[in-house]
All heavy atoms as TSV, in Angstrom:
chain	resi	resn	atom	element	x	y	z
A	1	GLY	N	N	18.677	213.366	-76.773
A	1	GLY	CA	C	18.143	214.612	-76.297
A	1	GLY	C	C	19.194	215.668	-76.341
A	1	GLY	O	O	20.422	215.462	-76.466
A	2	THR	N	N	18.801	216.887	-76.216
A	2	THR	CA	C	19.673	218.083	-76.189
A	2	THR	C	C	20.047	218.401	-74.817
A	2	THR	O	O	19.138	218.517	-73.927
A	2	THR	CB	C	18.980	219.256	-76.899
A	2	THR	OG1	O	18.549	218.885	-78.222
A	2	THR	CG2	C	19.956	220.400	-76.961
A	3	ARG	N	N	21.318	218.663	-74.551
A	3	ARG	CA	C	21.742	219.075	-73.213
A	3	ARG	C	C	21.990	220.577	-73.197
A	3	ARG	O	O	22.594	221.099	-74.113
A	3	ARG	CB	C	23.039	218.384	-72.792
A	3	ARG	CG	C	22.864	216.996	-72.416
A	3	ARG	CD	C	24.223	216.484	-71.867
A	3	ARG	NE	N	23.941	215.510	-70.819
A	3	ARG	CZ	C	24.860	214.967	-70.115
A	3	ARG	NH1	N	26.103	215.221	-70.359
A	3	ARG	NH2	N	24.519	214.110	-69.176
A	4	ILE	N	N	21.566	221.231	-72.111
A	4	ILE	CA	C	21.859	222.643	-71.946
A	4	ILE	C	C	23.071	222.730	-70.991
A	4	ILE	O	O	23.028	222.204	-69.905
A	4	ILE	CB	C	20.709	223.410	-71.372
A	4	ILE	CG1	C	19.501	223.289	-72.331
A	4	ILE	CG2	C	21.004	224.859	-71.115
A	4	ILE	CD1	C	18.218	223.872	-71.790
A	5	ILE	N	N	24.117	223.335	-71.449
A	5	ILE	CA	C	25.320	223.489	-70.622
A	5	ILE	C	C	25.527	224.974	-70.251
A	5	ILE	O	O	25.527	225.801	-71.186
A	5	ILE	CB	C	26.553	222.980	-71.423
A	5	ILE	CG1	C	26.348	221.496	-71.729
A	5	ILE	CG2	C	27.772	223.140	-70.569
A	5	ILE	CD1	C	27.383	220.916	-72.620
A	6	TYR	N	N	25.594	225.199	-68.956
A	6	TYR	CA	C	25.790	226.549	-68.464
A	6	TYR	C	C	27.307	226.778	-68.031
A	6	TYR	O	O	27.837	225.864	-67.413
A	6	TYR	CB	C	24.910	226.841	-67.298
A	6	TYR	CG	C	23.453	226.764	-67.618
A	6	TYR	CD1	C	22.734	225.655	-67.240
A	6	TYR	CD2	C	22.809	227.746	-68.333
A	6	TYR	CE1	C	21.356	225.534	-67.531
A	6	TYR	CE2	C	21.479	227.630	-68.610
A	6	TYR	CZ	C	20.749	226.501	-68.207
A	6	TYR	OH	O	19.425	226.437	-68.525
A	7	ASP	N	N	27.839	227.883	-68.311
A	7	ASP	CA	C	29.215	228.125	-67.881
A	7	ASP	C	C	29.175	228.725	-66.435
A	7	ASP	O	O	28.167	229.137	-65.937
A	7	ASP	CB	C	30.015	229.046	-68.818
A	7	ASP	CG	C	29.385	230.438	-68.976
A	7	ASP	OD1	O	28.232	230.622	-68.551
A	7	ASP	OD2	O	30.074	231.350	-69.493
A	8	ARG	N	N	30.303	228.694	-65.787
A	8	ARG	CA	C	30.395	229.135	-64.423
A	8	ARG	C	C	30.007	230.544	-64.176
A	8	ARG	O	O	29.332	230.932	-63.247
A	8	ARG	CB	C	31.868	228.879	-63.922
A	8	ARG	CG	C	32.086	229.214	-62.454
A	8	ARG	CD	C	33.531	228.935	-62.029
A	8	ARG	NE	N	33.659	228.997	-60.642
A	8	ARG	CZ	C	33.770	230.178	-59.885
A	8	ARG	NH1	N	33.791	231.287	-60.549
A	8	ARG	NH2	N	33.927	230.136	-58.594
A	9	LYS	N	N	30.448	231.444	-65.103
A	9	LYS	CA	C	30.162	232.844	-64.975
A	9	LYS	C	C	28.650	233.105	-64.949
A	9	LYS	O	O	28.106	233.830	-64.107
A	9	LYS	CB	C	30.790	233.593	-66.153
A	9	LYS	CG	C	30.557	235.086	-66.077
A	9	LYS	CD	C	31.157	235.833	-67.242
A	9	LYS	CE	C	30.806	237.270	-67.167
A	9	LYS	NZ	N	30.575	237.856	-68.477
A	10	PHE	N	N	27.928	232.451	-65.880
A	10	PHE	CA	C	26.444	232.599	-65.896
A	10	PHE	C	C	25.760	232.126	-64.607
A	10	PHE	O	O	24.912	232.794	-64.078
A	10	PHE	CB	C	25.860	231.867	-67.079
A	10	PHE	CG	C	24.368	231.896	-67.135
A	10	PHE	CD1	C	23.703	232.979	-67.575
A	10	PHE	CD2	C	23.658	230.746	-66.799
A	10	PHE	CE1	C	22.310	233.045	-67.614
A	10	PHE	CE2	C	22.275	230.739	-66.841
A	10	PHE	CZ	C	21.616	231.917	-67.237
A	11	LEU	N	N	26.197	230.965	-64.107
A	11	LEU	CA	C	25.633	230.427	-62.892
A	11	LEU	C	C	25.936	231.340	-61.652
A	11	LEU	O	O	25.114	231.536	-60.849
A	11	LEU	CB	C	26.159	228.995	-62.631
A	11	LEU	CG	C	25.662	227.969	-63.617
A	11	LEU	CD1	C	26.346	226.596	-63.365
A	11	LEU	CD2	C	24.168	227.828	-63.573
A	12	MET	N	N	27.149	231.892	-61.611
A	12	MET	CA	C	27.473	232.810	-60.527
A	12	MET	C	C	26.666	234.066	-60.604
A	12	MET	O	O	26.278	234.604	-59.550
A	12	MET	CB	C	28.986	233.139	-60.532
A	12	MET	CG	C	29.862	231.927	-60.261
A	12	MET	SD	S	29.569	231.137	-58.673
A	12	MET	CE	C	30.365	232.246	-57.595
A	13	GLU	N	N	26.330	234.581	-61.781
A	13	GLU	CA	C	25.474	235.734	-61.923
A	13	GLU	C	C	24.046	235.434	-61.475
A	13	GLU	O	O	23.375	236.235	-60.893
A	13	GLU	CB	C	25.533	236.240	-63.338
A	13	GLU	CG	C	26.801	236.920	-63.739
A	13	GLU	CD	C	26.919	237.227	-65.211
A	13	GLU	OE1	O	25.998	236.863	-65.989
A	13	GLU	OE2	O	27.991	237.745	-65.626
A	14	CYS	N	N	23.595	234.237	-61.807
A	14	CYS	CA	C	22.223	233.788	-61.427
A	14	CYS	C	C	22.051	233.717	-59.889
A	14	CYS	O	O	20.995	233.876	-59.346
A	14	CYS	CB	C	21.866	232.457	-62.031
A	14	CYS	SG	S	21.613	232.526	-63.783
A	15	ARG	N	N	23.157	233.444	-59.241
A	15	ARG	CA	C	23.129	233.348	-57.761
A	15	ARG	C	C	22.676	234.623	-57.067
A	15	ARG	O	O	22.085	234.613	-56.006
A	15	ARG	CB	C	24.574	232.974	-57.310
A	15	ARG	CG	C	24.801	232.871	-55.939
A	15	ARG	CD	C	26.213	232.397	-55.695
A	15	ARG	NE	N	26.813	232.977	-54.548
A	15	ARG	CZ	C	28.045	232.716	-54.178
A	15	ARG	NH1	N	28.827	232.022	-54.922
A	15	ARG	NH2	N	28.524	233.286	-53.109
A	16	ASN	N	N	22.948	235.734	-57.697
A	16	ASN	CA	C	22.590	237.066	-57.111
A	16	ASN	C	C	21.157	237.508	-57.522
A	16	ASN	O	O	20.721	238.565	-57.162
A	16	ASN	CB	C	23.608	238.097	-57.472
A	16	ASN	CG	C	24.956	237.828	-56.919
A	16	ASN	OD1	O	25.053	237.229	-55.811
A	16	ASN	ND2	N	25.982	238.123	-57.643
A	17	SER	N	N	20.489	236.673	-58.319
A	17	SER	CA	C	19.150	237.067	-58.831
A	17	SER	C	C	18.115	236.999	-57.721
A	17	SER	O	O	18.187	236.104	-56.898
A	17	SER	CB	C	18.754	236.095	-59.962
A	17	SER	OG	O	17.376	236.246	-60.256
A	18	PRO	N	N	17.201	237.976	-57.649
A	18	PRO	CA	C	16.158	237.922	-56.596
A	18	PRO	C	C	15.289	236.656	-56.740
A	18	PRO	O	O	14.782	236.179	-55.714
A	18	PRO	CB	C	15.319	239.165	-56.872
A	18	PRO	CG	C	15.942	239.912	-57.903
A	18	PRO	CD	C	17.107	239.187	-58.511
A	19	VAL	N	N	15.125	236.132	-57.932
A	19	VAL	CA	C	14.330	234.898	-58.102
A	19	VAL	C	C	15.027	233.761	-57.456
A	19	VAL	O	O	14.342	232.860	-56.848
A	19	VAL	CB	C	14.148	234.634	-59.615
A	19	VAL	CG1	C	13.424	233.322	-59.828
A	19	VAL	CG2	C	13.372	235.757	-60.247
A	20	ALA	N	N	16.334	233.706	-57.376
A	20	ALA	CA	C	17.067	232.625	-56.765
A	20	ALA	C	C	17.020	232.712	-55.249
A	20	ALA	O	O	17.288	231.702	-54.582
A	20	ALA	CB	C	18.498	232.624	-57.275
A	21	LYS	N	N	16.695	233.867	-54.715
A	21	LYS	CA	C	16.731	234.051	-53.249
A	21	LYS	C	C	15.343	233.898	-52.620
A	21	LYS	O	O	15.238	233.912	-51.408
A	21	LYS	CB	C	17.279	235.441	-52.934
A	21	LYS	CG	C	18.716	235.578	-53.310
A	21	LYS	CD	C	19.291	236.880	-52.926
A	21	LYS	CE	C	20.740	236.986	-53.281
A	21	LYS	NZ	N	21.404	238.170	-52.841
A	22	THR	N	N	14.302	233.691	-53.408
A	22	THR	CA	C	12.973	233.465	-52.870
A	22	THR	C	C	12.514	232.082	-53.100
A	22	THR	O	O	12.709	231.551	-54.207
A	22	THR	CB	C	11.951	234.453	-53.478
A	22	THR	OG1	O	11.974	234.274	-54.907
A	22	THR	CG2	C	12.310	235.888	-53.146
A	23	PRO	N	N	11.903	231.440	-52.115
A	23	PRO	CA	C	11.421	230.059	-52.341
A	23	PRO	C	C	10.200	230.027	-53.245
A	23	PRO	O	O	9.505	231.026	-53.331
A	23	PRO	CB	C	11.077	229.557	-50.924
A	23	PRO	CG	C	10.788	230.789	-50.170
A	23	PRO	CD	C	11.657	231.855	-50.782
A	24	PRO	N	N	9.914	228.921	-53.889
A	24	PRO	CA	C	8.734	228.861	-54.741
A	24	PRO	C	C	7.469	229.030	-53.905
A	24	PRO	O	O	7.447	228.614	-52.727
A	24	PRO	CB	C	8.784	227.419	-55.304
A	24	PRO	CG	C	10.164	226.951	-55.116
A	24	PRO	CD	C	10.743	227.708	-53.959
A	25	SER	N	N	6.433	229.606	-54.449
A	25	SER	CA	C	5.204	229.876	-53.707
A	25	SER	C	C	4.475	228.585	-53.308
A	25	SER	O	O	3.745	228.564	-52.339
A	25	SER	CB	C	4.279	230.782	-54.478
A	25	SER	OG	O	3.963	230.159	-55.739
A	26	ASP	N	N	4.562	227.528	-54.079
A	26	ASP	CA	C	3.837	226.300	-53.781
A	26	ASP	C	C	4.666	225.281	-53.090
A	26	ASP	O	O	4.352	224.084	-53.008
A	26	ASP	CB	C	3.304	225.694	-55.096
A	26	ASP	CG	C	4.397	225.391	-56.108
A	26	ASP	OD1	O	5.525	225.858	-55.958
A	26	ASP	OD2	O	4.148	224.627	-57.045
A	27	LEU	N	N	5.780	225.678	-52.386
A	27	LEU	CA	C	6.621	224.781	-51.705
A	27	LEU	C	C	5.921	224.289	-50.410
A	27	LEU	O	O	5.408	225.113	-49.626
A	27	LEU	CB	C	7.936	225.535	-51.261
A	27	LEU	CG	C	9.110	224.732	-50.835
A	27	LEU	CD1	C	9.614	223.820	-51.957
A	27	LEU	CD2	C	10.212	225.659	-50.391
A	28	PRO	N	N	5.863	222.985	-50.182
A	28	PRO	CA	C	5.148	222.490	-48.977
A	28	PRO	C	C	5.950	222.797	-47.698
A	28	PRO	O	O	7.190	222.962	-47.779
A	28	PRO	CB	C	5.106	220.995	-49.186
A	28	PRO	CG	C	6.231	220.709	-50.144
A	28	PRO	CD	C	6.380	221.915	-51.008
A	29	ASP	N	N	5.323	222.865	-46.568
A	29	ASP	CA	C	5.942	223.213	-45.293
A	29	ASP	C	C	6.412	221.901	-44.679
A	29	ASP	O	O	5.586	221.132	-44.166
A	29	ASP	CB	C	4.947	223.928	-44.388
A	29	ASP	CG	C	5.597	224.392	-43.095
A	29	ASP	OD1	O	6.792	224.653	-43.104
A	29	ASP	OD2	O	4.854	224.420	-42.087
A	30	ILE	N	N	7.673	221.644	-44.749
A	30	ILE	CA	C	8.335	220.452	-44.094
A	30	ILE	C	C	9.234	220.919	-43.010
A	30	ILE	O	O	10.295	221.449	-43.252
A	30	ILE	CB	C	9.009	219.602	-45.154
A	30	ILE	CG1	C	8.119	219.236	-46.301
A	30	ILE	CG2	C	9.571	218.307	-44.512
A	30	ILE	CD1	C	8.772	218.650	-47.486
A	31	PRO	N	N	8.873	220.755	-41.721
A	31	PRO	CA	C	9.684	221.225	-40.646
A	31	PRO	C	C	11.109	220.574	-40.682
A	31	PRO	O	O	11.249	219.345	-40.878
A	31	PRO	CB	C	8.957	220.746	-39.361
A	31	PRO	CG	C	7.544	220.562	-39.830
A	31	PRO	CD	C	7.640	220.141	-41.273
A	32	GLY	N	N	12.167	221.401	-40.565
A	32	GLY	CA	C	13.477	220.947	-40.619
A	32	GLY	C	C	14.069	220.798	-42.055
A	32	GLY	O	O	15.277	220.654	-42.195
A	33	VAL	N	N	13.224	220.933	-43.073
A	33	VAL	CA	C	13.696	220.890	-44.409
A	33	VAL	C	C	13.430	222.168	-45.106
A	33	VAL	O	O	14.361	222.842	-45.577
A	33	VAL	CB	C	13.010	219.704	-45.210
A	33	VAL	CG1	C	13.445	219.668	-46.672
A	33	VAL	CG2	C	13.312	218.366	-44.561
A	34	THR	N	N	12.170	222.548	-45.250
A	34	THR	CA	C	11.835	223.817	-45.924
A	34	THR	C	C	11.504	224.963	-44.944
A	34	THR	O	O	11.369	226.072	-45.349
A	34	THR	CB	C	10.579	223.608	-46.860
A	34	THR	OG1	O	9.507	223.130	-46.063
A	34	THR	CG2	C	10.906	222.614	-47.971
A	35	SER	N	N	11.393	224.597	-43.633
A	35	SER	CA	C	11.168	225.599	-42.601
A	35	SER	C	C	11.923	225.178	-41.374
A	35	SER	O	O	12.229	223.964	-41.240
A	35	SER	CB	C	9.669	225.760	-42.309
A	35	SER	OG	O	9.224	224.596	-41.732
A	36	PRO	N	N	12.384	226.116	-40.566
A	36	PRO	CA	C	13.121	225.706	-39.335
A	36	PRO	C	C	12.286	224.773	-38.476
A	36	PRO	O	O	11.037	225.018	-38.279
A	36	PRO	CB	C	13.373	226.996	-38.635
A	36	PRO	CG	C	12.878	228.114	-39.494
A	36	PRO	CD	C	12.150	227.513	-40.624
A	37	ASN	N	N	12.912	223.742	-37.950
A	37	ASN	CA	C	12.241	222.819	-37.078
A	37	ASN	C	C	12.147	223.360	-35.699
A	37	ASN	O	O	13.137	223.758	-35.094
A	37	ASN	CB	C	13.003	221.476	-37.065
A	37	ASN	CG	C	12.239	220.390	-36.414
A	37	ASN	OD1	O	11.174	220.547	-35.791
A	37	ASN	ND2	N	12.781	219.144	-36.493
A	38	VAL	N	N	10.916	223.463	-35.082
A	38	VAL	CA	C	10.760	224.051	-33.811
A	38	VAL	C	C	11.494	223.234	-32.739
A	38	VAL	O	O	12.114	223.776	-31.850
A	38	VAL	CB	C	9.239	224.121	-33.459
A	38	VAL	CG1	C	9.020	224.611	-32.042
A	38	VAL	CG2	C	8.513	224.991	-34.485
A	39	GLU	N	N	11.516	221.916	-32.850
A	39	GLU	CA	C	12.202	221.107	-31.914
A	39	GLU	C	C	13.723	221.282	-31.927
A	39	GLU	O	O	14.363	221.319	-30.921
A	39	GLU	CB	C	11.880	219.606	-32.154
A	39	GLU	CG	C	10.415	219.269	-31.822
A	39	GLU	CD	C	10.085	217.821	-32.206
A	39	GLU	OE1	O	10.988	217.089	-32.530
A	39	GLU	OE2	O	8.863	217.472	-32.094
A	40	GLU	N	N	14.270	221.449	-33.168
A	40	GLU	CA	C	15.674	221.700	-33.255
A	40	GLU	C	C	16.085	223.029	-32.599
A	40	GLU	O	O	17.105	223.124	-31.966
A	40	GLU	CB	C	16.079	221.724	-34.744
A	40	GLU	CG	C	16.104	220.368	-35.398
A	40	GLU	CD	C	16.484	220.453	-36.827
A	40	GLU	OE1	O	16.835	221.543	-37.321
A	40	GLU	OE2	O	16.539	219.367	-37.459
A	41	LEU	N	N	15.226	224.011	-32.758
A	41	LEU	CA	C	15.532	225.348	-32.121
A	41	LEU	C	C	15.536	225.183	-30.619
A	41	LEU	O	O	16.355	225.750	-29.909
A	41	LEU	CB	C	14.482	226.370	-32.566
A	41	LEU	CG	C	14.547	226.772	-34.025
A	41	LEU	CD1	C	13.392	227.693	-34.348
A	41	LEU	CD2	C	15.833	227.414	-34.413
A	42	LYS	N	N	14.554	224.385	-30.066
A	42	LYS	CA	C	14.496	224.190	-28.626
A	42	LYS	C	C	15.732	223.412	-28.122
A	42	LYS	O	O	16.302	223.744	-27.075
A	42	LYS	CB	C	13.243	223.389	-28.229
A	42	LYS	CG	C	11.966	224.194	-28.346
A	42	LYS	CD	C	10.755	223.338	-28.004
A	42	LYS	CE	C	9.448	224.106	-28.185
A	42	LYS	NZ	N	8.294	223.258	-27.842
A	43	ILE	N	N	16.180	222.403	-28.951
A	43	ILE	CA	C	17.344	221.628	-28.509
A	43	ILE	C	C	18.571	222.552	-28.528
A	43	ILE	O	O	19.394	222.475	-27.633
A	43	ILE	CB	C	17.520	220.419	-29.482
A	43	ILE	CG1	C	16.430	219.432	-29.334
A	43	ILE	CG2	C	18.913	219.823	-29.310
A	43	ILE	CD1	C	16.403	218.305	-30.344
A	44	GLU	N	N	18.715	223.408	-29.528
A	44	GLU	CA	C	19.852	224.295	-29.563
A	44	GLU	C	C	19.863	225.237	-28.363
A	44	GLU	O	O	20.872	225.475	-27.761
A	44	GLU	CB	C	19.853	225.137	-30.854
A	44	GLU	CG	C	20.272	224.319	-32.087
A	44	GLU	CD	C	20.181	225.104	-33.355
A	44	GLU	OE1	O	20.117	226.366	-33.240
A	44	GLU	OE2	O	20.294	224.542	-34.429
A	45	ASN	N	N	18.724	225.766	-27.990
A	45	ASN	CA	C	18.589	226.676	-26.841
A	45	ASN	C	C	18.918	225.901	-25.543
A	45	ASN	O	O	19.592	226.423	-24.656
A	45	ASN	CB	C	17.212	227.269	-26.770
A	45	ASN	CG	C	17.028	228.309	-27.869
A	45	ASN	OD1	O	17.948	228.862	-28.414
A	45	ASN	ND2	N	15.740	228.568	-28.189
A	46	ASN	N	N	18.458	224.618	-25.384
A	46	ASN	CA	C	18.726	223.891	-24.231
A	46	ASN	C	C	20.183	223.533	-24.129
A	46	ASN	O	O	20.731	223.509	-23.043
A	46	ASN	CB	C	17.858	222.559	-24.222
A	46	ASN	CG	C	16.415	222.867	-23.960
A	46	ASN	OD1	O	16.055	223.918	-23.457
A	46	ASN	ND2	N	15.546	221.943	-24.338
A	47	HIS	N	N	20.807	223.305	-25.267
A	47	HIS	CA	C	22.195	222.980	-25.291
A	47	HIS	C	C	23.062	224.141	-24.760
A	47	HIS	O	O	23.937	223.997	-23.934
A	47	HIS	CB	C	22.711	222.570	-26.647
A	47	HIS	CG	C	24.164	222.280	-26.760
A	47	HIS	ND1	N	24.704	221.208	-26.106
A	47	HIS	CD2	C	25.200	222.940	-27.368
A	47	HIS	CE1	C	26.018	221.194	-26.365
A	47	HIS	NE2	N	26.323	222.259	-27.076
A	48	VAL	N	N	22.709	225.346	-25.180
A	48	VAL	CA	C	23.364	226.571	-24.760
A	48	VAL	C	C	23.136	226.716	-23.214
A	48	VAL	O	O	24.090	227.015	-22.486
A	48	VAL	CB	C	22.896	227.785	-25.521
A	48	VAL	CG1	C	23.444	229.018	-24.925
A	48	VAL	CG2	C	23.315	227.686	-26.961
A	49	GLN	N	N	21.946	226.517	-22.766
A	49	GLN	CA	C	21.691	226.696	-21.377
A	49	GLN	C	C	22.388	225.612	-20.540
A	49	GLN	O	O	22.921	225.910	-19.440
A	49	GLN	CB	C	20.176	226.589	-21.143
A	49	GLN	CG	C	19.365	227.787	-21.642
A	49	GLN	CD	C	17.915	227.553	-21.514
A	49	GLN	OE1	O	17.399	226.471	-21.118
A	49	GLN	NE2	N	17.160	228.602	-21.865
A	50	SER	N	N	22.443	224.389	-21.028
A	50	SER	CA	C	23.084	223.283	-20.235
A	50	SER	C	C	24.573	223.587	-20.158
A	50	SER	O	O	25.195	223.265	-19.167
A	50	SER	CB	C	22.772	221.955	-20.847
A	50	SER	OG	O	23.352	221.824	-22.124
A	51	CYS	N	N	25.181	224.102	-21.179
A	51	CYS	CA	C	26.601	224.477	-21.129
A	51	CYS	C	C	26.848	225.560	-20.085
A	51	CYS	O	O	27.774	225.540	-19.374
A	51	CYS	CB	C	27.079	224.904	-22.538
A	51	CYS	SG	S	27.230	223.615	-23.731
A	52	ASP	N	N	25.947	226.538	-20.039
A	52	ASP	CA	C	26.066	227.604	-19.085
A	52	ASP	C	C	25.903	227.075	-17.663
A	52	ASP	O	O	26.572	227.469	-16.716
A	52	ASP	CB	C	25.050	228.699	-19.353
A	52	ASP	CG	C	25.304	229.467	-20.620
A	52	ASP	OD1	O	26.480	229.430	-21.099
A	52	ASP	OD2	O	24.393	230.138	-21.104
A	53	GLU	N	N	24.984	226.119	-17.459
A	53	GLU	CA	C	24.710	225.561	-16.160
A	53	GLU	C	C	25.916	224.764	-15.687
A	53	GLU	O	O	26.284	224.843	-14.497
A	53	GLU	CB	C	23.482	224.655	-16.223
A	53	GLU	CG	C	22.207	225.389	-16.393
A	53	GLU	CD	C	21.012	224.489	-16.631
A	53	GLU	OE1	O	21.223	223.213	-16.573
A	53	GLU	OE2	O	19.876	224.943	-16.853
A	54	LYS	N	N	26.585	224.027	-16.577
A	54	LYS	CA	C	27.767	223.251	-16.178
A	54	LYS	C	C	28.856	224.220	-15.681
A	54	LYS	O	O	29.583	223.898	-14.730
A	54	LYS	CB	C	28.320	222.429	-17.342
A	54	LYS	CG	C	27.423	221.225	-17.606
A	54	LYS	CD	C	28.005	220.414	-18.721
A	54	LYS	CE	C	27.090	219.213	-19.082
A	54	LYS	NZ	N	27.655	218.475	-20.214
A	55	ALA	N	N	29.044	225.324	-16.380
A	55	ALA	CA	C	30.104	226.272	-16.006
A	55	ALA	C	C	29.757	226.882	-14.673
A	55	ALA	O	O	30.642	227.166	-13.824
A	55	ALA	CB	C	30.194	227.332	-17.090
A	56	SER	N	N	28.478	227.083	-14.339
A	56	SER	CA	C	28.132	227.769	-13.128
A	56	SER	C	C	28.153	226.810	-11.903
A	56	SER	O	O	28.200	227.280	-10.784
A	56	SER	CB	C	26.735	228.420	-13.233
A	56	SER	OG	O	25.749	227.438	-13.441
A	57	THR	N	N	28.102	225.475	-12.177
A	57	THR	CA	C	28.115	224.505	-11.038
A	57	THR	C	C	29.517	224.305	-10.489
A	57	THR	O	O	29.648	223.586	-9.525
A	57	THR	CB	C	27.453	223.195	-11.474
A	57	THR	OG1	O	28.172	222.663	-12.569
A	57	THR	CG2	C	25.985	223.363	-11.793
A	58	GLY	N	N	30.542	224.811	-11.129
A	58	GLY	CA	C	31.834	224.663	-10.644
A	58	GLY	C	C	32.567	223.383	-11.119
A	58	GLY	O	O	33.506	222.958	-10.521
A	59	GLU	N	N	32.009	222.677	-12.077
A	59	GLU	CA	C	32.675	221.482	-12.540
A	59	GLU	C	C	33.992	221.859	-13.225
A	59	GLU	O	O	34.043	222.943	-13.877
A	59	GLU	CB	C	31.768	220.735	-13.578
A	59	GLU	CG	C	30.528	220.160	-12.966
A	59	GLU	CD	C	29.654	219.424	-13.992
A	59	GLU	OE1	O	30.186	219.122	-15.061
A	59	GLU	OE2	O	28.544	219.178	-13.661
A	60	GLU	N	N	34.930	220.934	-13.159
A	60	GLU	CA	C	36.249	221.238	-13.799
A	60	GLU	C	C	36.106	221.100	-15.286
A	60	GLU	O	O	35.356	220.291	-15.756
A	60	GLU	CB	C	37.291	220.305	-13.242
A	60	GLU	CG	C	37.692	220.611	-11.815
A	60	GLU	CD	C	38.912	219.744	-11.384
A	60	GLU	OE1	O	39.660	219.301	-12.302
A	60	GLU	OE2	O	39.041	219.497	-10.265
A	61	GLU	N	N	36.956	221.837	-15.927
A	61	GLU	CA	C	37.067	221.710	-17.441
A	61	GLU	C	C	37.702	220.375	-17.719
A	61	GLU	O	O	38.453	219.804	-16.956
A	61	GLU	CB	C	37.873	222.842	-18.033
A	61	GLU	CG	C	37.236	224.174	-17.855
A	61	GLU	CD	C	36.066	224.380	-18.746
A	61	GLU	OE1	O	36.090	223.785	-19.839
A	61	GLU	OE2	O	35.147	225.164	-18.394
A	62	GLN	N	N	37.483	219.895	-18.957
A	62	GLN	CA	C	38.072	218.623	-19.328
A	62	GLN	C	C	39.563	218.779	-19.433
A	62	GLN	O	O	40.329	217.857	-19.037
A	62	GLN	CB	C	37.506	218.131	-20.667
A	62	GLN	CG	C	38.057	216.808	-21.058
A	62	GLN	CD	C	37.396	216.302	-22.366
A	62	GLN	OE1	O	36.572	217.024	-22.949
A	62	GLN	NE2	N	37.779	215.115	-22.806
A	63	PHE	N	N	40.028	219.887	-19.922
A	63	PHE	CA	C	41.505	220.138	-20.072
A	63	PHE	C	C	41.821	221.399	-19.291
A	63	PHE	O	O	41.145	222.430	-19.491
A	63	PHE	CB	C	41.836	220.298	-21.508
A	63	PHE	CG	C	41.568	219.117	-22.347
A	63	PHE	CD1	C	40.449	219.092	-23.169
A	63	PHE	CD2	C	42.360	218.014	-22.256
A	63	PHE	CE1	C	40.168	218.002	-23.946
A	63	PHE	CE2	C	42.113	216.882	-23.097
A	63	PHE	CZ	C	41.018	216.852	-23.857
A	64	ASP	N	N	42.786	221.362	-18.417
A	64	ASP	CA	C	43.221	222.546	-17.751
A	64	ASP	C	C	44.381	223.131	-18.432
A	64	ASP	O	O	45.357	222.395	-18.895
A	64	ASP	CB	C	43.634	222.229	-16.259
A	64	ASP	CG	C	42.397	221.838	-15.458
A	64	ASP	OD1	O	41.370	222.342	-15.668
A	64	ASP	OD2	O	42.634	221.020	-14.476
A	65	MET	N	N	44.446	224.435	-18.563
A	65	MET	CA	C	45.578	225.110	-19.238
A	65	MET	C	C	46.390	225.844	-18.197
A	65	MET	O	O	45.834	226.624	-17.388
A	65	MET	CB	C	45.117	226.024	-20.312
A	65	MET	CG	C	44.534	225.346	-21.482
A	65	MET	SD	S	44.042	226.515	-22.797
A	65	MET	CE	C	45.671	227.055	-23.291
A	66	ASP	N	N	47.684	225.629	-18.191
A	66	ASP	CA	C	48.617	226.410	-17.274
A	66	ASP	C	C	49.119	227.556	-18.080
A	66	ASP	O	O	49.690	227.403	-19.122
A	66	ASP	CB	C	49.771	225.496	-16.831
A	66	ASP	CG	C	49.290	224.365	-15.958
A	66	ASP	OD1	O	48.216	224.541	-15.259
A	66	ASP	OD2	O	49.943	223.321	-15.953
A	67	ILE	N	N	48.851	228.784	-17.539
A	67	ILE	CA	C	49.380	229.964	-18.214
A	67	ILE	C	C	50.505	230.602	-17.478
A	67	ILE	O	O	50.525	230.655	-16.306
A	67	ILE	CB	C	48.194	230.973	-18.336
A	67	ILE	CG1	C	47.110	230.370	-19.137
A	67	ILE	CG2	C	48.720	232.250	-19.008
A	67	ILE	CD1	C	45.865	231.225	-19.319
């Protein structure tokens, strides 16, 4: 078979193409792969809130710094 070989310059130029920045129209909707996973977004938000809650409860930091 015939191989098509692209040089780096050509591939870097293709990176800025509008076609490369839009997903295919027939791409299936797979949460967490082709679209953001709703559960992951909730987990990230809960993680941020739990970190804030720990700071507000007065728990000591794992490492204390003397300044």
